C-alpha positions in Angstrom: -35.2 -27.3 -4.4 -33.5 -26.5 -1.3 -30.3 -25.8 -2.9 -31.9 -23.2 -5.2 -33.4 -21.4 -2.4 -29.8 -21.3 -0.8 -28.3 -20.0 -4.1 -31.3 -17.2 -4.1 -30.5 -16.1 -0.6 -26.9 -15.8 -1.2 -27.4 -13.8 -4.3 -29.7 -11.6 -2.3 -27.1 -11.0 0.4 -24.5 -10.2 -2.2 -26.9 -7.7 -3.9 -27.5 -5.9 -0.4 -23.5 -5.7 0.0 -23.1 -4.3 -3.3 -25.7 -1.7 -2.8 -24.3 -0.8 0.9 -20.7 -0.4 -0.8 -22.0 1.8 -3.8 -24.2 4.0 -1.6 -21.2 4.7 0.5 -19.0 5.6 -2.4 -21.7 7.9 -3.9 -22.0 9.8 -0.6 -20.7 13.5 -0.9 -18.4 13.5 2.4 -16.6 10.3 1.1 -16.0 11.9 -2.2 -14.7 15.2 -0.8 -12.4 13.1 1.6 -11.3 11.0 -1.2 -10.3 13.9 -3.4 -8.7 15.8 -0.7 -6.1 12.8 0.0 -2.7 13.3 -1.1 -2.9 10.4 -3.2 -5.5 12.1 -5.6 -4.1 14.8 -7.7 -2.0 16.9 -5.6 1.5 15.4 -6.8 1.5 17.4 -10.0 2.1 15.7 -13.4 3.0 12.2 -14.2 6.3 13.3 -15.0 7.0 14.6 -11.7 5.6 11.4 -10.2 7.9 9.4 -12.4 11.1 11.5 -11.6 10.3 11.0 -7.8 9.8 7.4 -8.0 12.2 5.9 -10.5 15.4 4.0 -8.9 
């Protein structure tokens, strides 16, 4: 019975961490920062990216 209690406590801790991560991802400021980063859509088309990165 003690092992089951430890498993339940571990699952509860994982659930809390998952909720905290998802809540952070859903915040408006985070989304605006991520969309404003250079890696999200400011490079142009996929063809442009390919032409820059092929070797």
